N, C-alpha and C positions, 0 to 999 in steps of 0.2 A: 114520322113516316120512315120506313126501313128502306125502300127502294123507289127510285124514280126511273121510269122507262121513257126515253126521248126517241121519237121516230121523226126523222126529217123526211118530208115528202115533196117531190117535184114531178107533178103529172104521173103519179103512180096510183091512181084510183083503182086500177085493176088488181093491184097487189095488196092493198091495205086490208081488205077483208081477211085474207089469209094470215097476214102478219099480226093484226091486232086480235084476230080470233085466237091465234095460238098463244097470245099473251094472256087472254081471258082463260083459256083452257088450263094452262100449265102453271099459272101464277096465282091460282085461286087461294092457296094457303099462305101467301106472302103478303104482308101489308105493302101495298104498292099504289102508285099513281102512274098514269099514262099521260104524256104531253106529245101531241103531234104538231110539229112546226112546219106549216105549209109555205113553201118557198115561191109564192106567186104563181100557183099552179092555174091552169085554165081548163082542167078536166072535171071540176065538181068534186074533187077528192075531199076537200074540207067539209062540204055539206054532207057527203056520204058518211064521214066519221061522226059528225054531230048526230046524224040520224040513227046509225047502226051501233055506235058505241058512245052513248051519251055520258058515260062516266069519264071518258077521255077529255082532257082539255086541249082545245085547238088554238094554236097561235097562228094567225095569218099575216105573213109579211107582204107589203105591197110591192116588193121586187125580190128577185132571186138573190139571197144573200151568199149563197155557197154553203157547203156542208159545215165548215167550222164555225162560222158566224151563227148559223141556225142552231147548232148544238149549244153554243154559248147563250143564245136566246132561251133555249129550253132550260139550261142550268139556272138562269136567272128567275125562272117562273116555277121552279120545283123546290122541294125541301128534303128529299130522301137522303139518308146517311150514305147510301150507295146509289150509283147512277149506271144505268145500262143504256148504251147507244144501241139501237137496233134499226138496221136498214129496212125499208119497206119491202125490199125484195128478199128479205129473210123471214123464216118462220121457225119458231121454237118447236122442238120435236119431243121434249120430255120434261120432267120436273126437276131437272138438275140444278135450277137456279138456287133452290134451298141448300143443296150441297156446296155450291160455290160460296154463297153467303156465310155458311157455317165455317167453311174453310178460311175465309178472310177473317171472320171473328177470332179464329183460333191462331191466325198468323198475322199479328199486328204490322209486320214489316212489309206485307204484300199490299201494294197499291192498286195494281191492275191485274185483272184475269181475263183471259180470252177462252171461250168454250171451243169444243170441236165443231168445225163447220164441215157440211157435206155439200158436195155439188148436187146439181139436179138429179143426176143418175145415181146418187147414193155413195159415190166415191168420196174419200176424204179430200177436203180442200186444204191446200197448203196455206194455212192462215196465221202462221207464225214464222218469223225469219230473223236472220241476223241483220244488224244495221247496214244500210247501203255503204259500199266502199268502192274504191277503184276496181277491185275484182269484180264486183257486182255488175259493172258496166259491161264486162266481157262475158260473165257467166250467170246472167239473170234468167228468168223463166223463159223469155222469148228470144234469147240470143242464139246465134248460129252455132257457137261452141257448145252450148248446152244441148241443142238439137243433135249435133254430131256426137258429142261425148257426154251423155246425160249422167254417167256415173263418175265424172271427174270430181276431185275432192273440193274444188272451189265451189261448184254448183251445189254439191251435198252440203257443204258448210253454210252457204247462204240460204238455201231453201229449206234446210232441215229435212232432207229426204233420207237421211241415214238412220232414222228410227220410225217406229210404226204409229207414233202419235196416239197411243193408247194409254199413256201414263202421264201424270203431271210433271212439268219440267219448267225450270227458270229459262227464259227466253229474252231476246232483245226487245221485240215488239210483237203485238198481236193485232189482228185486223179490226179496224173500226166498224166493220159490218155488224159485229156483235161484240161489244167490249164493255166490261164491267169494271168500275173503278170506285174508290172511296171519294166522296165529295171533298174530303180533306185534301186530296191530291190536286183537284182542279182549283180549289181555293188557294192552295199553297203556290202553285206554279202559274196561276193566272188564266185558266181555261185553255181553250184551244187558240192557236195562232191564226187569226182571221185573215192573214195574208195568203194562206193556202185556200183557194176557192174550192177546190175538190182535188183529192188524192194527196198523199204525204202527210196530212195532218195527224193521222194516227201514229205514224212513225215518229214525227216530231213530238207528239204528246208524250209517247213512251220514253223517248230519249231524255226529254226534260224532267219527267218523273224519275227516271233512273239517276239523273244527276242530282236530284233533291234527296236521294236516299232511299226511294221506294223500289220494291222488287216487282218485276213483271213476270207473271206465271201463265203458262198454257195448261188448261185443266179440262180433260175430256168428260168430266161427270155430266156436263150439260151439252146437249146436242142442238144444233140449229141447221137448217138447210138454207143455203144462200144461193139464189138464182142470180148469178153475176150480171150486172149491167142493167137493172131495172130502169134507172133513169138515164144512164149515159147512152143507151141506144137510141134515145130520141134526138140526140144532137151529136152524131159520132165525130164530125170534124171539130167541133168546139171541144168535145171531150179530149181528143188527142192533143190539141193545143194546150188545154188547161192542165193535162197530165205533165206534159214537158215544162210548162211554166212552173208548176209545183216542183218538179225535179230540180229545175235551175234554182229556185228559191231555197230549197233544202241544201243544195250545194253551196250556195252563197252564204247561208246562215251557219252551217255546221262544219265546212271543210276549211282547212288552211289555204288561203288564196294567194295568188301572185298573178301578174299579168299573163305569163305564159300558161299557167294552169287554167285561168279564166278563158283563154282563147281555145285551148284543147277541150276543155269541158263543155263550152258553148257549142263548139263545132260538133262534138259527139251527141250533145242533147238535142240540138236543133236539126242535125242531120237525120237523127233517128226520127224525130217529129215529121220531117218532110217525107221520109220513107213510109211511115205509117199513114199519112195522109194520102199518099199515092196508092197505097195498098187499100185503104178504105174506098177511095174513089173507084178503083178497079172493081172491088167487090160489089159495090152498089150498081155499077154499070152492068156487071154480069147478072146481078139479080133482076134488073130491069129487062135484060135480054131474055132471061129465062121465063119471065112473066108475060112477055109480048105475045107469043102464040096463044096462050090461054086467055089473055085479055081480049085479043081480037075475036076469039070465038065466044066471048061472054063468060068465060070460066075464071073466076079469081077468088082467092081466099077472102074471108071476111076481114075487112080493114085495109086491104092492100090498095084499094082505090084512092085512099088519102095520099098515097106516095106518087101518084101519077103527075 
């Protein structure tokens, strides 16, 4: 088997048709298998896959394992020489997978390749970056300094906003929303670190692969559209907490530590977590207020009644 496609699903029934349909459409000429790992969903997504995509293998977990553990579960059940992680909220847009596979066959030192990801509106998604550092705490995508000074050199260096993303380039890490790697890489470094429930597992995977001598490449020959947050929107508070828990684990695993650094890093990470939780609460409260008049008059969008 040349390629194994692993899709981890958690209550993403509404997205799976587009995702898996795009795999069927654009990988018809590639020897491949599809494995959907269902993380204890309650929306009937596993049954949908079995009915609409009978060639796909469905693995159902009795509990939500998190992304990293679910990918490892898929790795254990597949045999392709190459592996593609594909989020259910992503869909492939062209046949570029053949070009990426050919590129990796010609470049034996390349272990991981990330395609070009597009946002829902068609703009380029910043899907490759430098490894997190202390600078990134101040100049990340959501920081005030980046909002105030978007062209500063620290933000440009971390987010890779100083080039057009239209050519292949060696990078530190690529997004796990759509990530291609040699099975040899995961065999060598031991798969994904399951201590990362969600988020940061792709960065950790690329960092460990690089440490084992593999090159990580961003390559725009393959295109995919990524509708960010297909699963995470269902549990926004837990998502925020798990994000920061993963950030702390990444810091604890890969940074040089001391009591003072731990206190400062912990204060920054969990302070940001508290701020984002407050922001999420305010946002949900505003949304409820906006829906109020419409609901009182019997006008509401399909599905909104579930949040009352």
